[in-house]
Every structure is written in C-alpha cells, then in structure tokens.
Backbone as CSV, one residue per row, in Angstrom:
resi,resn,N_x,N_y,N_z,CA_x,CA_y,CA_z,C_x,C_y,C_z
1,MET,50.684,-32.905,69.917,50.001,-33.387,68.770,50.571,-33.416,67.286
2,THR,51.191,-33.997,66.576,51.818,-33.784,65.281,50.916,-33.046,64.199
3,ARG,51.203,-32.162,63.294,50.071,-31.263,62.843,50.385,-32.486,61.656
4,TYR,49.323,-32.389,60.624,48.714,-33.039,59.468,49.923,-32.782,58.206
5,ALA,50.762,-33.848,58.012,51.844,-33.649,56.936,53.053,-33.068,57.462
6,GLN,53.421,-32.931,58.747,54.275,-32.630,59.452,55.511,-33.295,58.471
7,GLY,56.686,-33.079,58.635,58.080,-33.771,57.899,57.865,-34.325,56.329
8,THR,57.052,-33.877,56.094,56.163,-34.219,54.379,57.589,-33.809,53.540
9,THR,58.252,-34.819,52.647,59.480,-34.299,51.698,58.538,-33.918,50.125
10,VAL,57.085,-34.089,50.442,56.699,-33.824,49.144,56.758,-32.390,48.625
11,SER,57.231,-31.786,47.435,57.345,-30.631,47.409,56.068,-29.807,46.704
12,THR,56.419,-28.392,46.949,54.824,-27.692,46.878,54.748,-27.949,45.442
13,SER,55.376,-28.190,44.523,55.307,-28.449,42.980,54.644,-29.583,42.586
14,GLN,54.931,-30.527,43.331,54.202,-31.823,43.535,52.935,-31.417,43.435
15,SER,52.625,-31.269,45.198,51.548,-30.942,45.604,50.319,-30.228,44.951
16,ARG,50.896,-29.444,44.445,50.093,-28.262,43.526,49.636,-28.869,41.919
17,ALA,50.670,-29.699,41.680,50.299,-30.463,40.662,49.243,-31.429,40.798
18,GLU,49.320,-32.179,41.868,48.362,-32.783,42.333,46.981,-32.412,42.644
19,VAL,46.744,-31.067,42.910,45.715,-30.491,43.084,44.733,-30.209,41.945
20,GLU,45.744,-29.974,40.894,45.496,-29.770,39.523,44.992,-30.977,38.694
21,ARG,45.177,-31.835,38.824,44.887,-33.533,38.600,43.475,-33.885,39.149
22,THR,43.495,-33.363,40.716,42.308,-33.650,41.652,41.225,-32.883,40.625
23,LEU,41.535,-31.722,40.662,40.482,-30.483,40.208,39.978,-30.846,38.964
24,ILE,41.119,-31.487,37.526,40.198,-31.944,36.320,39.349,-33.142,36.624
25,ARG,40.176,-34.062,37.353,39.246,-35.152,37.359,37.897,-34.968,38.315
26,TYR,37.702,-34.163,38.842,36.255,-33.811,39.143,35.523,-32.627,38.459
27,GLY,36.139,-32.493,37.345,35.399,-31.304,36.236,35.675,-29.957,36.230
28,ALA,36.918,-29.471,36.827,37.383,-28.208,36.566,37.583,-27.748,35.015
29,THR,37.530,-26.848,34.651,37.478,-26.504,33.595,38.829,-25.514,33.170
30,GLU,38.906,-24.703,34.355,40.123,-24.149,34.464,40.974,-23.905,35.921
31,PHE,42.316,-23.596,35.644,43.156,-23.385,36.777,44.392,-22.446,36.923
32,VAL,44.179,-21.984,37.658,45.856,-21.209,37.723,46.615,-21.263,39.266
33,SER,47.872,-21.042,39.295,47.980,-21.087,40.604,49.296,-19.850,40.457
34,GLY,49.422,-19.280,41.577,50.661,-17.984,41.929,50.467,-17.531,43.245
35,TRP,51.696,-16.812,43.226,51.745,-15.873,44.427,52.332,-14.200,44.546
36,SER,51.757,-13.793,45.691,51.929,-12.533,45.922,53.680,-11.790,45.571
37,GLY,53.742,-10.919,44.750,55.240,-10.330,44.967,55.874,-10.418,46.283
38,SER,54.784,-10.089,47.489,55.801,-10.096,48.814,56.056,-11.448,49.292
39,GLY,55.236,-12.585,48.661,55.696,-13.750,49.202,54.717,-14.199,50.492
40,ALA,53.834,-13.244,50.541,53.199,-13.622,51.756,52.395,-14.484,51.985
41,GLN,51.613,-14.678,50.590,50.447,-16.039,50.362,50.811,-16.440,48.712
42,GLN,50.142,-17.507,48.810,50.000,-18.685,47.470,48.372,-18.477,47.219
43,ALA,48.145,-18.884,46.176,47.017,-18.630,45.678,46.393,-19.630,44.492
44,LEU,45.307,-20.403,44.576,44.877,-21.021,43.333,43.679,-21.139,43.047
45,GLY,43.313,-20.868,41.768,41.972,-20.407,41.433,41.544,-21.623,40.104
46,PHE,40.174,-21.932,40.116,39.712,-22.699,39.369,38.382,-22.424,38.870
47,THR,37.615,-22.988,37.852,36.522,-22.839,37.229,35.825,-24.016,37.376
48,ILE,34.921,-24.325,38.484,34.076,-25.603,38.178,32.798,-25.484,38.520
49,HIS,31.878,-26.235,37.935,30.442,-26.611,37.827,30.099,-24.484,37.650
50,GLY,30.441,-24.062,36.969,30.001,-22.646,36.284,30.113,-21.604,37.549
51,ARG,31.293,-22.277,38.425,31.610,-21.085,39.700,33.432,-20.867,39.380
52,GLN,33.824,-19.842,39.732,35.332,-19.278,39.603,35.245,-19.499,41.218
53,VAL,36.282,-20.383,41.466,36.952,-19.847,43.325,38.273,-19.998,43.152
54,ARG,38.684,-19.097,44.146,39.940,-18.685,44.597,40.038,-18.842,45.938
55,ILE,41.471,-19.793,46.279,41.788,-20.142,47.481,43.051,-19.403,47.759
56,THR,43.124,-18.551,49.167,44.443,-18.210,49.501,45.193,-19.131,50.402
57,LEU,46.351,-19.291,50.473,47.256,-20.205,51.462,48.227,-19.162,52.058
58,PRO,47.838,-18.710,53.108,48.486,-17.896,53.430,49.800,-18.380,54.360
59,LEU,50.868,-17.419,53.658,52.176,-18.506,54.480,52.582,-17.571,55.728
60,PRO,53.672,-18.321,56.761,54.012,-18.004,57.807,55.285,-16.761,57.787
61,GLU,55.304,-16.154,58.402,56.833,-15.273,58.650,57.662,-16.026,58.671
62,ARG,58.668,-15.225,57.808,60.043,-16.016,57.499,60.812,-15.999,58.983
63,GLU,60.707,-14.974,59.186,61.386,-14.583,60.883,60.681,-15.625,61.825
64,SER,59.578,-16.167,62.101,59.251,-17.205,62.806,59.776,-18.184,62.704
65,PHE,60.131,-18.626,62.307,61.335,-19.848,61.995,62.970,-19.245,62.280
66,ASN,63.235,-18.441,62.981,64.618,-18.093,63.325,65.053,-18.977,64.756
67,LEU,63.739,-19.050,65.624,64.027,-19.778,66.905,63.340,-21.346,66.541
68,THR,63.823,-22.411,67.256,63.206,-23.378,67.593,62.058,-23.380,68.352
69,PRO,61.194,-24.453,68.433,60.078,-24.837,69.398,60.550,-24.366,70.898
70,LYS,61.683,-24.541,70.943,62.219,-23.929,72.757,62.613,-23.134,72.662
71,GLY,62.571,-22.049,71.794,63.080,-20.922,71.737,65.146,-20.545,71.597
72,TYR,65.261,-21.489,71.116,66.467,-21.383,70.748,66.953,-21.124,69.262
73,ASP,67.832,-20.175,69.253,68.470,-19.784,67.828,68.737,-20.504,66.746
74,ARG,68.414,-20.405,65.578,68.353,-21.635,64.403,69.458,-21.044,63.918
75,ALA,70.407,-21.487,63.033,71.315,-20.966,61.817,70.486,-20.428,60.740
76,PRO,70.637,-19.453,60.015,70.218,-19.310,58.603,69.604,-20.212,57.877
77,ALA,70.477,-21.361,57.655,70.169,-22.391,56.919,69.129,-23.651,57.648
78,GLU,69.022,-23.496,58.962,68.101,-24.597,59.384,66.956,-23.949,59.482
79,ALA,66.664,-22.085,59.586,65.771,-21.437,59.571,64.896,-21.388,58.391
80,GLU,65.650,-21.662,57.179,64.937,-21.548,56.071,64.697,-22.751,55.679
81,LYS,65.400,-24.031,56.034,64.798,-25.518,56.165,63.682,-25.537,56.604
82,ALA,63.261,-25.153,58.110,62.106,-25.044,58.994,60.930,-24.543,57.961
83,TYR,61.212,-23.292,57.531,60.581,-22.459,56.696,59.726,-23.252,55.345
84,GLN,60.849,-23.769,54.838,60.586,-24.639,53.600,59.622,-25.577,53.663
85,ALA,59.718,-26.635,54.960,59.162,-27.549,55.400,57.635,-27.200,55.676
86,GLU,57.409,-26.043,56.563,56.051,-25.525,56.805,55.500,-25.270,55.629
87,ILE,55.927,-24.525,54.268,55.146,-24.527,52.998,54.905,-25.910,52.999
88,ARG,55.918,-26.605,52.649,55.033,-27.958,51.803,53.983,-28.736,52.757
89,ARG,54.255,-28.713,53.897,53.173,-29.173,54.700,51.579,-28.809,54.594
90,ARG,51.659,-27.444,54.690,50.608,-26.330,54.399,49.733,-26.449,52.746
91,TRP,50.913,-26.768,52.013,50.412,-27.463,50.439,49.664,-28.958,50.656
92,ARG,49.964,-29.435,51.508,49.512,-31.014,51.764,48.197,-30.651,52.213
93,ALA,48.237,-30.145,53.312,46.895,-29.726,54.181,45.626,-29.314,52.922
94,LEU,46.516,-28.107,52.245,45.304,-27.498,51.107,44.718,-28.634,50.159
95,LEU,45.913,-29.504,49.500,45.084,-30.756,48.797,44.272,-31.681,49.640
96,LEU,44.283,-31.899,50.813,43.259,-32.644,51.474,42.009,-32.128,51.500
97,ILE,41.972,-30.663,51.354,40.741,-30.539,51.598,39.787,-30.215,50.501
98,VAL,41.120,-30.058,49.501,40.339,-30.136,48.006,39.872,-31.169,47.697
99,LYS,40.596,-32.017,48.120,40.257,-33.344,47.789,38.656,-33.873,48.263
100,ALA,39.030,-33.860,49.862,37.673,-33.919,50.651,36.370,-33.363,49.995
101,LYS,36.529,-31.773,49.883,35.431,-31.165,49.423,34.710,-31.754,47.936
102,LEU,35.445,-32.171,46.989,34.941,-32.180,45.975,34.788,-33.894,45.626
103,GLU,35.064,-34.500,46.937,34.732,-36.166,46.749,33.455,-36.139,47.329
104,ALA,33.133,-35.091,48.421,31.775,-34.958,49.152,30.757,-34.386,48.422
105,VAL,31.094,-33.620,47.420,30.579,-32.960,45.943,30.197,-34.359,45.241
106,ASP,30.894,-34.903,44.737,30.721,-35.829,43.773,30.036,-36.983,44.565
107,SER,29.799,-37.332,45.701,29.080,-38.635,46.348,27.624,-38.036,46.606
108,GLY,27.163,-36.517,46.472,25.986,-35.926,46.530,26.100,-35.644,48.053
109,ILE,26.880,-35.816,48.835,27.018,-35.130,50.286,26.623,-33.589,50.301
110,THR,26.956,-32.875,49.500,26.945,-31.392,49.287,27.363,-31.056,48.030
111,THR,27.122,-29.525,48.229,27.522,-28.933,46.504,28.583,-28.233,46.807
112,ILE,28.950,-28.055,45.544,30.048,-26.722,45.295,29.681,-25.865,45.690
113,GLU,28.814,-24.950,46.120,28.515,-23.871,46.339,28.766,-23.795,47.916
114,ARG,28.211,-24.896,48.508,28.065,-24.930,49.959,29.465,-25.254,50.387
115,GLU,30.344,-25.904,49.810,31.906,-26.592,49.999,33.048,-25.404,49.987
116,PHE,32.427,-24.697,48.538,33.586,-23.632,48.330,33.175,-21.932,48.289
117,LEU,31.714,-21.936,49.018,31.152,-20.666,48.960,32.050,-19.451,49.372
118,ALA,32.913,-19.585,50.712,33.666,-18.385,50.988,34.597,-17.995,50.088
119,ASP,35.285,-18.708,49.051,36.141,-18.417,48.279,35.495,-18.387,46.881
120,VAL,34.618,-18.165,46.525,33.539,-18.197,45.585,34.032,-16.961,45.099
121,VAL,34.437,-16.838,43.817,34.743,-15.256,43.429,33.436,-14.581,42.720
122,ILE,32.965,-13.218,43.113,31.974,-12.644,43.005,32.415,-11.901,41.481
123,PRO,31.177,-12.292,40.894,31.357,-11.716,39.312,31.781,-9.988,39.057
124,ASP,30.929,-9.433,39.922,30.899,-7.808,39.402,32.271,-7.079,40.339
125,THR,32.687,-7.822,41.148,33.686,-7.008,41.831,35.434,-8.051,41.725
126,GLY,35.034,-9.121,41.580,36.438,-10.228,41.771,36.767,-10.466,43.156
127,GLU,36.123,-10.043,44.155,36.224,-10.473,45.828,35.926,-11.436,45.755
128,THR,36.404,-12.384,46.797,35.726,-13.955,47.171,34.313,-13.517,47.886
129,PHE,33.200,-14.016,48.391,32.091,-13.966,48.974,32.630,-13.851,50.584
130,MET,34.188,-14.206,51.057,34.278,-14.303,52.416,34.572,-12.775,52.628
131,ASP,35.223,-12.493,51.323,35.784,-10.670,51.388,34.610,-9.725,51.678
132,ARG,33.590,-10.345,50.875,32.473,-9.193,50.939,31.488,-9.590,52.325
133,VAL,31.499,-10.568,52.910,30.436,-10.725,53.877,31.615,-11.263,55.461
134,GLY,32.688,-11.461,55.230,33.175,-11.599,56.851,33.390,-10.758,57.405
135,PRO,33.544,-8.993,57.467,33.798,-8.152,58.177,32.500,-8.164,58.659
136,GLY,31.346,-8.072,58.171,29.796,-7.996,58.720,29.482,-9.355,59.560
137,LEU,29.907,-10.577,59.408,29.991,-11.576,60.476,30.690,-11.479,61.416
138,GLU,31.380,-10.972,61.528,32.727,-10.625,62.622,31.513,-9.767,63.503
139,ARG,31.472,-8.240,62.946,30.753,-7.089,63.302,29.414,-8.129,64.178
140,LEU,28.292,-9.047,63.441,27.288,-9.517,64.106,27.535,-10.310,65.464
141,TYR,28.890,-11.191,65.148,29.189,-11.910,66.251,29.243,-11.029,67.660
142,ALA,30.419,-9.974,67.624,30.584,-9.097,68.385,29.368,-8.388,69.272
143,GLU,28.756,-8.066,68.388,27.239,-7.196,68.611,26.855,-8.094,69.931
144,HIS,26.323,-9.614,68.630,25.325,-10.322,69.251,25.418,-12.110,70.207
145,GLY,27.156,-12.097,70.188,27.560,-13.223,70.736,27.283,-14.719,69.945
146,ILE,27.172,-15.636,70.369,27.255,-17.014,69.559,25.373,-17.343,70.331
147,PRO,25.267,-17.803,68.681,23.515,-18.004,68.886,23.573,-19.243,69.448
148,GLU,22.362,-20.042,70.095,21.971,-20.969,70.716,22.238,-22.157,69.464
149,LEU,22.989,-23.263,69.733,23.287,-24.367,68.254,22.077,-24.959,68.228
150,LEU,21.033,-25.577,69.219,19.713,-25.832,68.650,18.953,-25.015,69.110
151,PRO,17.969,-24.667,67.931,16.957,-23.768,68.484,16.141,-24.070,69.233
152,GLY,15.562,-22.905,69.960,14.948,-23.245,71.685,15.786,-23.890,72.443
153,GLY,16.958,-23.790,72.462,17.900,-24.403,73.428,18.432,-23.231,74.684
154,LYS,18.773,-23.476,75.643,19.509,-22.578,76.443,20.699,-23.086,76.728
155,ARG,21.132,-21.492,77.027,22.971,-21.476,77.319,23.126,-21.634,78.792
C-alpha cells in the first residue's frame, strides 16, 4: 500500500507555509516552527481559541535510508534523496491532519480542545498534555488491559 503523499515534490517550506496559511484562515493568532539542534524532530506551535498548541514532527533516522526496501545498499546521495523525500511526505501528512482537525472544529463537529488536547501546552510547565499524562496512560493499559469498547459488553 502506498503511503499518503508518497513521492510528493512539494518542499517542506511550502508545506510549512501552507500550514501557516491554514492556521491563519481558521483563526490562529500566533505561529512558530523550528527544529531541534540534533535534527531529530521538527515542530510547530500556534495559539488558537485561547490555547497554545505544540505539535512535534519526529523525523526518521538518516541511517534507515542507507538500504533500499529490498535491502540493497544505497549510494550516499541516493540515501539523502530518500531521506529528504520522507521528510517532505511527513510534512504533507502533518498538513492534512491540521486541516482536517480545524475544518471539523469550524464545522461544529468537535472542539479545539478535543482535537488538539494531546498537543495543548500546559501553562505552568510548558509541557504538552500528552507529556504529562502519557506515561500514566501507558501504565494503566499495562496494568488493566484494554477496556470494553461498549459499556456492558463482553470480551
């Protein structure tokens, strides 16, 4: 199965600019994007409906592109080309989810809090909600397993 935006030629800067235009269209009042010094992740942040949101985009390890999908060695230039293509693809996917979430909010289907809860920045610590509750959620699932999907159902 082909992955979303596989083979895209749209640059990451074009995708980032499109994310920014989308956020403005839906009422964002602040926008920032950046990357970590090691280049292991890129991120964008924005303020919308009185909430600050930070979404990180984890990047693949460069070394994972040294081989083709069939296991053959790639020349360094070809490995870099495949790596950059994956980064472009991930930015297109990020744009897709941001657009979809904001359109759902604008259509009255959901709310900013519901759609971006994991990425909402907690004011007193600067961490995201997921940073705060993620480990506890993992522990609960490990200890108790997956609950019934419908109350009163049987597994």
